[in-house]
N, C-alpha and C positions, 0 to 999 in steps of 0.2 A: 504493500500500500504506500509506504514511504517513497519507494522508487518511482511509482507512478505519479505521486504528488510532486516530487522535485522535477520529474521529466516534464509534466504539464506546466509547472511554474516557469521553468527555464525556457520552454518553447514560447510561451507568451511574452516573456521579457526579451527574448532574442529577436522577436518580430517587431519590437518597439524601438524605433530609431533613437529615442531619448535615453533608453536604457543600455544601448550598445556603446561601449567605450572603445572597443577594438574592431577594426575591419579585418576580416580573416581571409578574404578572397575565396576562390573556389578550390575545392580539393576532391578528387575522386579516389575512393578507397581502393587499395590493391586487392587482388584476389584473396579470398579467405584461406586458400591453401598455401600459406607462407611457411618457410622453413625456419625452425627454431635456431638453426646454426647462424642465421644472419643477426641474431642478438648477441650482445657482448656477454662475457662470462658472468658479470655482475647481474645482468638482466636475466640470464638463464637461471641463476640461483634464486633471484627474486620471484620468477615465475613458479619455480618448484615450491617455494615457501607459500606463495599466494594460493596455489592449487591445493596444497596440503591443508592450509587453514580453511579454505572454502569447503573442502570435503568434510572437515571436522565439524563445520557449522551446518552441514547438509544443504549447502547452497549450489554446489557444482556437480556436473556429471563427468563421465570418464573422458570426454573429448575436450574438457575445459582448457587444457594446456595449449592446444592448437588455437582455440578462440582467443585466449589471452595474448598469445604471441601475435596474432592478427591485429589485436587492438594496439599493442605496444609499438609494433613496427609502423603501423599507420599513423599513430600519434607522433612518433619521431619524425616521420616524413612530412606530416602536416605542419608541425611546429617549425621544422627546418626552413619552410618557405618564408617564415617571418623572422628569420635570424639574420644578423649582420655578421660580416667577416671581421674578426678582430685578431690583430697580431699582438700576442702577449706571451710573456714567459710564465704567467700563472697557469698552473696545472688545470685548475677548474675551467679555464677558458679554452683549453686545448682539446677538451673532450667534446664529442659530438652531442652528448646529452648530459643533463645534470643528475647523474646517479640513477637509481631505480625509481620508477614512477609509482609511488605509493598511492597517490590520489586516484590515478586511472585504475589501479588495481582495486581500490576500495569501491569505486563506481561499478566496476566489473562484477564484484561480489553482490553489490546492491541490486544489480540487474540480473542476478541469478545466472551469470555466465553467458549472457547473450551478447556476443561480440558486436554485431551490427547495431544493436540498440545502444550499447555503451559508446561506440564511436560517434554515432549520430548525436547523442547527448553531449559528449565532450566538444564536438565541433560547434554546437550551439552555445554551450557554456563558455567557450573561449572568447565569445564576443563581450561578455559581461565583466564589469570591474572586479567582482568577487573572485573571478578565476585567477587574477594576479596574485591573490593571497592564499587561496586554498590549493591551487595546482602549481606548485613551484617550478616545474619544468616549462610552464607557460611563458615565463619571462626570461628564460636562459638565453643569453646573447640576443635578446629581442630588439627588433627595429623600433618597437614602441617606446623604448627607453632612450634617454640621451646617451650619446656615445661615451661620455665620461663616466656615467653610471655603469655601463656595460664593462668598460675597461677596468673598473675598480674590482670587479669580480664579486661584489657584495650584492646579495639579492635584496630587493625592496622590502621583503618581509622582515629582514634584519633591521633596517634603519627606519621602518615604519612601525609594524606591529610590535617587534621586540623592544624598540625604544619606548613606545607608549606603555608596554607592560611594566618596564622598569620605573617609569614615572608614576604610574598608578600604584605600583607595589609600595613605593615610598609613602604614599598618602594613605592607602587602605590597610596595608600590613607592614608597618614600620619595623616590627621585630623580625619578620622574615627577611625584609630588605637588609637589615643590619647583619643578620646571620650569613647571608650571601656575601656581603661586603667583607666580613671577617674571614670567610673561607678563601677569599681571593678568586672566587668563581662567580660569574655573573648569571643572573636569572635568564638573560637573553640567550645564553648558550644552550641551556636545557630547553627553553621554549622553542628555539629554532629546531632542535632535535625532535620535539613533540610534533611541531607543525609539519616539518618535512616528512615525517613518517605517518602523518594523519593519526597520531596517537596510537598507532599499532604497538603492541607489546606493553602499553601503558593503561589502556582502557579496554573494557569488554566491547564486543562487536556492536551491541545495541547502543552503547554510549558513543562509539565512533560514528555510527549512522546519525545519531542526534546532533553531534558536533557539525557534521557536514550539512545537514538539513537546516540547522539553526543559522549558520553563516550564510547559506543561500537565501533563506527566507527573510532574515532580519538585517543582513548586511555584514561586510567583512570586519566591522569593529567588534562583532561578537566573538571573533577569534581571540581578541585581547581579553574580553570579559571571561571567556572560558578558561584561559590560562590563569587569570587572577583567582578564579573559583577553585581551580586545582591547588594553587598555592595556599588558599585559605583552608581547604580540606586537609592539606598536608602540614599545616602550621605546627601542630604539636609535635609531630615526628621530626620536622626540621629543627625546631628548638631543642628537642631532646638530643639529636645528633650533634648540634652545636655545643651543648653543655658537655657531651662526652668527648 
């Protein structure tokens, strides 16, 4: 039901010119019979983990691996059309894509392993502002960003969402903020990890779905509120570890 809801919601928004922040051009999906070998070793490992998790949740069938490869390869080619060429010594800018695509994998599971439906949703979703914050590969080497921002190798989620999380944390949870400061480890580092992985390995599947849906329905600033909520939930544990 949640998958149908976000699908319908994104369809309506993507047809409204005022809600579309990015122009995506046209893209025709490759044949569904793609070879897994064309994915990098990191992506192949991610596919295996995603399929294993999906089967554990009873969301995927036996042919899910082929479908997921179809989605990831097409996403990579689709996003590559909107990337700029950058000459840089930074390792993160020499890669063809920004690590494994956890958001696309999450949507794939929400769509019960339907590759065509997932890809259609992601193409529509990529026109919306929220895609810049939920789907991190969306802005990797993107022509939609200033050249200086791309060349820095720093994703907008880090200097937008993570920055605001740190500002809010000081006001809302000063003890947690101080604990991080004393540890020499910034809240933005762990938040970037959570956001990049769509909270996989941190939240239950139902909560991951709620996180994605809330940010789509209510706006990307809810990504910030979600992280603050997690820190509030963990406050006693954080303070206990700080004392120890």
